[in-house]
N, C-alpha and C positions, 0 to 999 in steps of 0.2 A: 448534650448542652443546653442548657437554657436561656434565652439572651433575652432582657425587659427591655420594652422599646417604650420612650415616651413620648411620642407623637405617631401619628398617621405618616407623617413624612417618611420617619425610621423605616418603617416598616415596606414602604413602596420603594423607597429606594434599596433596602435592602433585597424585593424582590425582582426589582430591575437587573439587581446585582446576578442573582442565582438564575434568572432566564439568561442571560449573556454568558454566565457558563458554562448551562445546559448548552447554547446553541456552538459554543465553543468546541465543548464535548463533542458535538455531534458530527460537526464539519472535522475535527480531527480522526474519529471513528469511520469518515467515509474515506478519508485520505487515508488511513493507516490499511485499509480494506481493499483499497484501490492498487497501494502497492506494493500488496501480501498478493495480491491478483498478476502485479505486470511481472511478481520475482519468480512465480510458480510457472508461466505460463512455456520456458525456454524449459526446465525438468518434464513439466508435462510430455512438450513435443518431441522432446527426447527420446522419452521411456516410451510415445506411443510408436514414432518411428523404427525404432529397434527391433517391432514383434514386424514390421511387415518386410525388412530387408533379409537376405538368404545367403549372404556374402559372408568372410571370412570373420570372426565376431571381435579381432583386435582392429581390423580396416574399418568395420562399421562403426565400431565406439569411440574413434578417433575422430572419423567424419564427423558423426552425429555431435560430438561433443563440440567440435571447433565449430560447427555451423549454429550452436546453441550458445555459445561462448560471445561469439559475435552479434548475436541478435540481442542477448543478454544488454553486451555493452554499448550497443548503438539505443536501448529503449533506457538504460540507464541514462545516456546523455542528453536524450532528448528530455528525460524528465527533470534533468539539471539546469538544462535550458531553462524551461518553461518554470521553475522555480524561481529564478534568478529575475527573472519579469515579472 
């Protein structure tokens, strides 16, 4: 799609808009990456703990799931509080 510009002011305005859109997209990508890291931590933590326990599998899985869910809920509540500010 080719757009014809009638003045340099129009070109400058369009370039400023594109630059701001690029910055918004970069910040959005950073936020999504950070959210993905936060969401993955409990799962990775649970999986790494699973290899170090030698107890009964059912008790171990219940304990790990309980702890990781508590941690995940805590992290999500902190993220929601930070987003409200």
